[in-house]
C-alpha positions in Angstrom: 118.0 105.5 104.9 113.9 106.5 105.3 113.8 105.7 108.8 116.3 107.5 110.2 115.1 110.4 108.5 111.7 109.9 109.3 112.5 109.6 113.0 114.9 113.1 112.0 111.9 114.1 111.1 109.5 113.6 113.4 112.0 114.6 116.5 112.0 118.4 114.1 115.7 118.0 113.4 114.6 118.2 110.0 112.3 120.9 109.0 111.5 120.2 105.8 110.9 116.6 104.3 110.5 116.7 100.1 109.2 113.3 98.6 108.1 111.5 95.2 104.4 110.8 95.6 104.6 107.4 96.1 106.7 107.6 99.2 104.1 110.0 100.2 101.7 107.7 100.4 103.7 105.5 103.0 104.5 108.7 105.3 103.0 108.3 108.8 104.1 111.9 109.9 102.4 114.8 110.5 103.2 118.1 109.1 102.2 121.9 108.8 102.2 122.3 105.7 101.7 119.9 102.5 103.2 121.0 99.4 102.3 119.3 96.5 104.1 120.0 93.5 102.2 118.2 90.1 99.4 116.1 90.3 100.6 113.6 87.5 101.6 110.3 88.0 102.5 107.9 85.2 100.2 105.2 85.3 101.7 101.4 83.7 98.3 99.8 83.3 96.9 102.5 81.2 100.8 103.4 79.7 100.1 107.0 80.0 100.1 110.1 82.7 97.1 110.6 84.8 96.1 112.6 87.5 96.0 112.1 90.8 93.1 110.8 92.3 90.5 112.6 94.9 91.7 110.1 98.0 95.4 110.0 97.0 95.4 113.8 97.3 92.9 113.9 100.5 95.2 111.3 101.9 98.3 113.6 101.5 96.7 116.9 102.5 95.9 114.4 106.2 99.2 114.7 107.0 98.7 118.8 108.0 97.6 119.7 110.4 97.0 117.1 113.0 95.3 118.0 116.1 97.7 116.4 118.5 100.6 118.3 117.0 99.4 121.4 115.7 96.2 123.8 115.3 95.7 123.9 112.6 97.8 122.6 108.9 97.8 123.9 105.5 97.5 122.2 102.3 98.9 123.4 99.0 98.6 121.7 95.6 100.3 123.1 92.7 98.9 121.9 89.4 97.6 122.6 85.9 95.6 125.2 84.9 93.4 122.7 82.9 93.0 121.0 86.1 92.2 123.3 88.4 88.7 123.0 88.7 88.6 119.4 88.9 91.0 120.0 92.1 88.7 123.4 93.7 85.6 120.5 93.1 87.7 118.3 95.4 88.4 121.1 98.1 84.7 121.7 98.4 83.9 117.7 98.4 81.6 118.3 95.3 83.2 115.4 93.3 80.7 112.6 93.1 81.6 109.0 95.1 82.4 105.9 92.8 82.6 102.9 94.4 85.3 100.6 93.3 83.8 97.9 95.1 82.5 95.7 92.3 85.7 96.0 90.3 87.2 93.4 92.5 84.1 91.7 93.8 85.3 88.4 93.2 88.2 88.8 95.0 86.1 90.3 98.4 83.8 87.2 98.0 86.6 84.9 98.2 88.4 86.5 101.2 84.8 86.3 103.4 84.9 82.1 102.0 88.5 82.0 103.5 88.2 83.6 106.7 84.9 81.7 107.1 82.2 84.7 106.8 80.9 83.0 104.1 80.1 78.9 104.2 77.9 78.4 102.0 75.5 80.0 98.5 72.8 81.3 100.8 75.2 83.2 103.0 77.1 84.6 99.8 73.7 85.8 98.4 73.1 87.6 101.5 76.1 88.8 102.5 75.6 90.2 98.9 72.9 92.4 99.9 
């Protein structure tokens, strides 16, 4: 049972928690050390294995060393040699920011209409900037 395991980990009755990448995205537990073993996940949309994105890695590493629980944290990444430079660049924050907003523009615009933020074409043009 996930809830029981999370409670036992949070109360420090369990010292090590191992999870799949899918579970790791949903876990909101502080840890001193986060180890990511393997950086590829299967993408059904692409029909092949792909590298974890920068935000995914940072999200998982963000569990390490929460200020209210620890004075510092540790992140360990185990990946293939070909991807090493990519992840080193990530850790040094030298990757370009790539917006994904345009892919979901229609969805976001519709959401603003439903919320009442946009009520007419003029407001939509203003919202688009």
